[in-house]
Structure formats: C-alpha cells, structure tokens
N, C-alpha and C positions, 0 to 999 in steps of 0.2 A: 501491498502499500505504501502510497505514496504523501509527502507530506508537505500540505499547503501555508509557508510562512507569511504573517503578515505584517509590518511593516508601521509605526506608527510612531507622527513626534508629540509629542504632549509635552511641554511645562510643569514646573511644580506647581503650577497656583491649576492644572488639572487645563490646561485654553488647547488647543491641536494647531500646530504649527508648521510652518510650511521648514523645507531644509536646506532653504536658497540662505543669499544672502540680504546682504543686512536689511537690502534695499526691496526686499522679497514682502509682498505677504504681509504690507499692514493692513488687512483690512480690520472696523473698527476699531482708528486709532491706538493698532499694538505698535508703533513705533520704533522696534526692537529688530522687523523682520522674522528670519530667515536662519535661528540664533548659529544653530547645532549642524550649521557645516562646520562650523572648525576646531568640534570632537567627531568629526570620522571617521574610523580607521580604512584594513585595504578590504571587506565582508564588505562595508556597507555599500563602496564603492562598487561594488559588481553591481550588490541586488540594488542600485539608484538606475546600472546604465544596464541593467536588466526590466528595467520600470519603467523607462525613459523612450526603451526601447519597443515593448510595448502598445509604449501613449500615444506613441509616437506613430507607431501602423495604424493602429486603430481605431479608438478615439471620431477624429476624421469623420474616417466611414462608417462608423458607428450612423455619424448624426446623418452628415447625409443619408444614411437604408431611411431612421425614424423623417426625417422631412420626404418622403418619397410615398412609404408606406401611407400617410398622416395626407396624402394628396393622389392616395387609391395604385400609385403602384409596385408591390410587394415583393419585385425584383430583385430589387437591396438586398432588404435587410431579408431572404431567402439564400441569395448569396454570399450570407455574412455566417450565417448557418452552417453546422453542422451537418450533414448528410447519415454521420455516423449514429445509429447510436449506442448506450445514450443517450437523449437530448430532452429536453425534458422543458415545459414553458404553466407556470403556476403565475396566470396573470389576472391581474382585476376582473377581467370579465370574462374567461378560462380557461380552465388550466386541460391537458391536455401530454402526454407521452409519445416520444418516439415520430421517427421523422417526420409519418403519415397523414399526424395528427398534427403534428405541427405544422407544415407548410403548407394544410386545408384550413389550421385558423388564419395564417397569416394572406392568406390569398381571400378568405371569408373580409378580415381585417380590411384589407386595401378594398375591398368590393366596395365596405360601406361608407370609411375616408377619403371627405377633401378635402377641399378650401380652406388648407391651415395655414393661417397667416400668422401663426408664430409656434417653433419650438427651441427648446429651450434647456439643454442635457444639461446640471450643476452636478460632476463631485463631486462627493466629496472622503473615497479613500477609493484608494487599488495597490494591489499588490499579485508579486508575481514568484511563482517555483519551478523553477525546468519549465514545462511541460506544460503546465498551468498553473491561473492569472484570473482574477476577479475584477470589477467596477462596484463599485453603491454611488447609488446619487437620484437624483432629485432630476424628477422628465415634466417643462413646464410645459403645456401643449396650449392652446387654441386653433381646432378644427371643425372641423361640419361633419355631423352624421346623416347619412341617404337626401342629403343636399339642406338640412338643417342644423342650427348654427347651435354645439353646446355650449354652454360657461365652460368656458376658461380651468384645465384640472392639474396637478398636480400627484404625480404617480411614486409612490418610494420605490426602485429601481436595482434589482443586484443581478450581475453576468457572469457565468459562470464558463471564462475560454477555456480549448484544448489547441497546443501547437499542434497541426494533419499539416505537412508536408514541406514547416516553416511558416507556416501562414498557418494568423492566427482567426481561429471557428464558434464558435457560442454555443455551447450548448443547458445553458442553463439560460429562463428567465424566471425572474421575483417580479409583480409588480401586484402592490394597493399603492390605496387611499392613504394620506399621509396626517388625515384627523379622518372620527370616528364618522363626525356627524357632515362630514364632506362623500357627495354624494357618485356612484363612479362613474365614468367619464358614460358608457352609455346605460341606458332604461332596459331595466330589467328585460325586457318583451323585446330587446331588438339582441343582447343573446345569442343567438341562436339557438345552434346544440349543443345539451352541456350545457349550458351559462346558468 
C-alpha cells in the first residue's frame, strides 16, 4: 500500500501560511509573507518541486475543463479523468463509481449546464506523494441549468489524482455544499437517475 504525504505550513498561532518569500501571501494584512522558506531542508525541496510540477501541469487544465462542462462541453473534463477503474464521484448532485458511470454522469451534466458566467477554483491545499496527488478547494460557480439561471453556488471539493503514463489523471471527486442551509446546485427534480 502506498503512503500519501500531506504537507502544510502552520504558524505557532495556528495560521496556515505559504512557504514562499517575505512578499508572498500577505492576505488578511499578514505582513511577514512566507516565513518558512528559510528553514527548508533538502527533502522539502524535493516535495515542493513535485508539488509545483503537479500544480503547474494540472490546475489550469482542470479550470478550463470545469469552465467547459459548465458551458455544456464535457469533453475536457472527460479527458482529465482516468478511464482505468477504480474511479469514483461522490457528487453534490449524484454519486457514481466506475468509468462507465463517471463518464455517463459527466455527459449528463454537460447536457444540462449552459451559460457559465463565472467559475473560480480556490485552492486550499494540495499534496503529492509518488504517483498520487490531491487537491482541496472551493468551486465558485454562476451557471444555468436547462437554460434557467441558478443562484451562484460554492462547492467544497476534493480531487485525488493518479499519474498514468506521465500524466496526472483524476480518479476521485468529492463535492458538497459548504453550508448546510445552502441549496444544492440543481433542484432535486433535476438530479436524474440515482440523484
């Protein structure tokens, strides 16, 4: 069994902090930026290099794929995914497993989504260990379903990736609403088979 190593940077007062230089990550008025870079060792350099490579080769393509499916084109999202089982989706709308179920779900979503006026992925955490990786974030979306605009919504998402033939492929997606009082992105009647 493989081990997935998760790396985070937390200050002594519990603040998640970027590992970059003094001018990086000044969100919330934090004036010290990424303080930890001066305390790295050789192993952290290797881990960060793997993470940087993963993020550079994956996130932009994934954002493009999400924009496409929210405009009715499931092709780019299908291309981001592994066709080799096991693959799973624990979705905000519907959960499926196996490539046949996953690809059918994405085609169904593509047939309903349209007119995406805004999609933004907010990366909260990521990690790489060997041929496995993960991302955790928030997806902020404004879109229509069957031509009817939905209220803008935010999903909390986790993706697991597997490196196959040198390319990162998604093998798992979990998505749910951030708040319990937030409506699901699609009305219950529109959820389709198994929804």
